[in-house]
C-alpha positions in Angstrom: -36.8 1.5 25.3 -35.3 2.4 28.6 -31.7 3.5 28.9 -30.7 0.3 30.6 -32.3 -2.0 27.9 -30.7 0.1 25.1 -27.2 -0.3 26.5 -27.8 -3.9 27.3 -28.9 -4.5 23.7 -25.8 -2.6 22.4 -23.5 -4.8 24.5 -25.2 -7.9 23.2 -24.8 -6.7 19.6 -21.1 -6.1 20.1 -20.7 -9.4 21.9 -22.2 -11.3 19.1 -20.2 -9.3 16.6 -17.0 -10.3 18.5 -18.0 -13.9 18.6 -18.4 -13.8 14.8 -14.9 -12.3 14.6 -13.4 -15.1 16.8 -14.9 -17.9 14.8 -15.1 -16.4 11.3 -11.6 -17.3 10.3 -12.0 -20.9 11.3 -15.2 -21.1 9.3 -13.8 -19.5 6.2 -10.9 -21.9 6.0 -13.4 -24.8 5.9 -15.6 -23.2 3.2 -12.8 -21.5 1.3 -12.4 -24.1 -1.4 -16.2 -24.8 -1.5 -17.0 -21.2 -2.6 -15.9 -22.1 -6.1 -18.4 -23.4 -8.6 -17.7 -26.6 -10.6 -15.4 -26.0 -13.5 -13.8 -22.8 -12.0 -10.0 -22.9 -11.9 -8.3 -21.8 -8.7 -4.7 -20.8 -9.2 -2.1 -21.6 -6.5 -1.8 -18.2 -5.0 0.3 -17.6 -1.9 0.6 -14.2 -0.3 3.3 -14.5 2.4 2.7 -12.3 5.4 5.8 -11.4 7.4 5.0 -11.5 11.1 7.1 -10.4 14.1 8.2 -13.1 16.5 7.4 -10.9 19.6 3.8 -9.9 18.7 0.8 -12.3 18.6 -0.7 -10.7 15.5 -4.1 -11.3 14.0 -3.9 -13.4 10.8 -6.1 -13.8 7.7 -6.9 -17.5 7.8 -7.7 -18.4 4.2 -6.0 -20.7 1.7 -4.4 -17.6 0.0 -2.6 -16.0 2.9 0.5 -17.7 4.3 1.7 -16.2 7.6 5.5 -16.6 8.3 7.5 -15.6 11.3 10.3 -13.3 10.2 13.6 -14.1 11.9 12.1 -17.3 13.5 15.6 -18.5 14.3 15.6 -16.0 17.1 12.3 -17.1 18.5 13.3 -18.5 21.9 9.8 -19.6 22.9 9.2 -21.4 19.6 5.6 -22.3 20.5 3.8 -20.5 17.7 1.6 -22.3 15.2 2.8 -19.9 12.5 5.5 -21.2 10.1 9.0 -19.9 10.6 11.4 -18.7 8.0 14.1 -20.8 9.6 13.4 -24.1 7.8 14.9 -25.5 4.6 17.0 -23.1 2.6 16.8 -19.9 4.6 18.5 -16.6 5.7 16.5 -16.2 8.9 19.6 -15.1 10.8 19.8 -12.0 8.6 16.4 -10.8 9.8 17.8 -7.6 11.4 19.4 -6.6 8.1 17.1 -8.0 5.5 13.8 -7.4 7.5 10.8 -9.0 5.6 13.1 -10.1 2.8 14.0 -13.2 4.9 10.4 -14.3 4.4 10.6 -13.5 0.7 13.7 -15.6 0.4 12.2 -18.5 2.3 9.1 -18.4 0.0 11.4 -18.4 -3.1 13.5 -21.3 -2.0 10.9 -23.5 -0.2 7.4 -23.1 -1.7 6.0 -23.7 -5.1 3.2 -21.5 -6.3 1.7 -20.0 -9.5 1.7 -16.5 -7.9 3.8 -15.2 -5.0 2.9 -12.2 -2.9 4.4 -10.4 0.1 2.8 -8.2 2.7 3.3 -7.4 6.3 1.4 -8.1 9.5 0.4 -4.4 9.5 0.1 -3.8 5.7 -2.2 -5.6 3.3 -3.2 -4.9 -0.3 -6.9 -4.1 -0.6 -9.2 -6.1 -2.9 -12.2 -3.9 -2.4 -13.7 -2.2 -5.4 -14.3 0.9 -3.3 -11.7 3.6 -3.0 -11.0 4.8 0.5 -9.5 8.0 1.8 -5.7 7.8 1.9 -3.6 9.2 4.7 0.1 9.0 5.4 2.3 7.7 2.6 -0.8 7.2 0.4 -2.0 4.3 2.5 -5.5 3.8 4.1 -5.3 3.8 7.9 -7.2 1.5 10.2 -6.9 1.1 13.9 -7.2 -2.7 14.1 -7.4 -5.8 12.0 -10.6 -7.7 12.8 -13.2 -9.6 10.9 -14.8 -6.3 10.1 -11.8 -5.0 8.3 -11.1 -8.3 6.6 -14.5 -8.1 5.1 -14.3 -4.4 4.3 -11.1 -4.9 2.2 -12.1 -8.4 0.9 -9.1 -10.0 2.5 -11.3 -13.0 3.4 -12.7 -13.3 -0.1 -10.7 -16.1 -1.6 -12.8 -16.3 -4.8 -12.4 -12.6 -5.5 -8.7 -12.5 -4.9 -8.2 -15.5 -7.2 -10.3 -13.8 -9.9 -8.4 -10.5 -9.7 -4.9 -12.0 -9.5 -5.3 -14.2 -12.5 -6.1 -11.3 -14.8 -2.7 -9.6 -14.3 1.0 -10.2 -14.2 1.3 -8.1 -11.0 -0.8 -6.6 -8.3 1.0 -3.6 -6.8 0.2 -0.7 -4.4 -0.6 2.7 -5.8 2.4 5.0 -5.9 3.2 7.6 -3.2 4.6 11.0 -3.8 8.4 11.1 -3.0 7.9 14.7 -1.8 5.7 13.5 1.0 8.1 10.7 2.2 11.4 12.5 2.8 13.2 12.6 6.1 12.1 15.4 8.4 9.8 16.6 5.6 12.8 17.9 3.6 11.9 19.6 0.3 12.6 17.1 -2.5 11.4 16.6 -6.0 12.7 13.2 -7.1 12.8 9.8 -5.6 16.6 9.9 -5.5 16.4 13.1 -3.4 13.9 11.4 -1.1 16.2 8.5 -0.4 19.2 10.7 -0.1 17.4 12.6 2.7 17.9 9.4 4.8 21.7 9.4 4.4 23.2 9.0 7.8 19.8 8.0 9.2 19.0 4.6 7.6 22.2 4.0 5.7 25.6 5.6 5.1 26.3 8.4 2.7 26.9 7.1 -0.9 25.1 3.9 -0.6 22.8 4.7 -3.5 25.8 5.2 -5.8 27.0 1.8 -4.7 23.7 0.3 -5.5 23.7 1.8 -9.0 27.3 0.5 -9.5 26.2 -3.0 -8.4 23.2 -2.9 -10.8 25.5 -2.0 -13.6 27.8 -4.8 -12.7 25.4 -7.6 -11.9 22.2 -6.8 -13.7 22.9 -4.2 -16.4 19.6 -4.7 -18.1 17.9 -2.9 -15.2 20.3 0.1 -15.1 18.4 2.5 -17.4 15.1 1.7 -15.6 16.8 2.4 -12.3 17.9 5.8 -13.5 14.4 6.6 -14.8 12.7 5.4 -11.7 15.0 7.4 -9.4 14.5 10.5 -11.5 10.7 10.2 -11.1 8.5 11.9 -8.5 6.9 8.7 -7.2 7.8 5.9 -4.8 6.6 2.3 -4.7 7.0 1.6 -1.1 6.8 -1.1 1.6 7.6 -4.3 -0.5 4.0 -5.4 -0.9 3.0 -7.1 -4.2 1.7 -10.2 -5.9 3.4 -11.6 -9.0 3.4 -14.5 -11.4 6.0 -17.0 -10.5 8.3 -16.1 -13.4 8.4 -12.5 -12.4 8.9 -13.3 -8.7 11.8 -15.6 -9.4 13.4 -12.9 -11.6 13.0 -10.3 -9.0 14.6 -12.4 -6.3 17.5 -13.2 -8.7 17.9 -9.4 -9.2 17.6 -8.3 -5.5 19.4 -10.8 -3.4 22.9 -10.8 -5.1 22.9 -7.0 -4.8 21.7 -7.0 -1.2 24.3 -9.5 -0.2 27.1 -7.4 -1.8 25.7 -4.3 0.0 26.2 -6.2 3.3 29.9 -6.8 2.4 30.8 -3.2 1.2 28.8 -0.9 3.5 28.7 -0.2 7.2 25.9 -2.5 8.4 27.0 -2.3 12.0 25.9 1.3 12.4 23.1 1.0 9.8 22.0 -2.6 10.3 18.9 -2.4 8.1 20.6 -0.9 5.1 20.3 -4.0 2.9 16.6 -4.1 3.6 16.2 -0.5 2.4 18.2 -1.3 -0.7 15.9 -4.3 -1.3 12.9 -1.9 -1.2 14.6 0.3 -3.8 15.3 -2.7 -6.0 11.6 -3.8 -5.7 10.5 -0.4 -7.1 13.1 -0.6 -9.9 12.1 -4.1 -10.9 8.4 -3.1 -11.0 9.2 0.0 -13.1 11.2 -2.2 -15.5 8.3 -4.6 -15.9 5.8 -1.8 -16.5 7.9 0.3 -18.9 10.2 -2.1 -20.7 8.3 -5.4 -20.9 4.8 -3.7 -20.7 3.6 -6.2 -18.2 0.0 -6.0 -17.0 -0.6 -4.7 -13.5 -3.4 -3.7 -11.2 -2.7 -0.9 -8.7 -4.6 -1.1 -5.5 -4.6 0.7 -2.2 -2.4 -0.4 0.6 -4.0 -0.6 4.0 -2.0 0.1 7.2 -3.3 -1.3 10.5 -2.1 0.6 13.5 -2.5 -2.4 15.9 -2.8 -6.0 14.8 -2.7 -7.7 18.2 -5.4 -10.2 18.6 -8.6 -9.1 20.4 -9.3 -11.7 23.1 -12.5 -10.4 24.7 -15.9 -8.9 23.8 -15.1 -5.9 26.1 -11.9 -5.1 24.2 -13.7 -5.4 20.8 -16.5 -3.2 22.0 -13.9 -0.6 23.2 -12.1 -0.8 19.8 -15.3 -0.2 17.8 -16.2 3.0 19.7 -12.6 4.1 19.4 -12.6 3.6 15.7 -15.7 5.7 15.2 -14.3 8.5 17.4 -10.9 8.4 15.7 -12.5 8.8 12.3 -14.7 11.7 13.5 -11.7 13.5 15.0 -9.5 13.0 12.0 -12.2 14.3 9.6 -12.0 17.6 11.3 -8.3 17.7 12.3 -7.0 16.8 8.9 -8.8 19.9 7.4 -7.4 22.3 10.1 -4.0 20.6 10.2 -3.3 19.2 6.7 -0.9 16.2 6.5 2.8 17.3 6.3 1.9 21.0 6.8 4.2 23.1 9.0 1.2 23.8 11.2 0.6 20.1 11.8 4.3 19.5 12.6 4.3 22.4 15.1 1.3 20.9 16.9 2.9 17.5 17.0 6.0 18.9 18.6 4.0 20.7 21.2 2.0 17.6 22.1 5.2 15.6 22.5 6.4 18.1 25.1 3.4 17.4 27.3 
């Protein structure tokens, strides 16, 4: 085969692959319900995906995933086909303080389902049986979200998701080590120390004590679990989960009253997103309580982080991405051994590169 014909064939392959990526989601919606055999029960599962209003992100178009624009009340263009969190009973205007919790609140108040889930436009729970190498914050890293990645992590497999979810009370991410998530890589041992390293960065000094006081006042049944969880070495991060309706409702009833009070008694002008970080802490406390006090069943799965989720609009762009992905994986396989994650050596190199 000549050099010309080889590269021509390669371009055709990537072009066809891209066309499949463009039309795959439309096809899967049509066949989604038809992949179930007669007599099989499909639960009403809704995984709400919090999307930014300023980025046209790739979506997973199956009956399970429910994309929602976070803070849609601020969307001046308003021409997106994605549902906004500004209809019905909503707190869309609190998007800058509550972050993706405005989407969670909207789902709680406006949608009925058997199972409720939450993930982000750049973070999805994996449903693959294969375990992939983790990187930062115990997540799997991918450059883009395309049909290839949807298939790899079974995000497009409605039947499998339905089968897995129905077996458990909760689907939750694997824990991350608190010692690897502190601000400026400060040396910490417990989750509380990790969060306190962000004092004056994400929220004001003393906010954790205020949260504990509010738990004791408003939801005292969770107080001991909160103490246990914050004394542990692990963190359940990023507010990604799937839960039975009963648990989801209870979690919302636990989180939002405390988050609302935090807005009232702390400096949210300087630290606008403080309530959102408190919500993340409360999510971990609630899960810890369900696992250790009520002995609820749960499946831990990997969380996948997609660096870029902007839609790919051309075969050329998709071809470039696929080459980049292979090169990125090869470089990281070598660099991560020479410069281990979180090592002083790696941090020094990062600082040097930023100077250039």
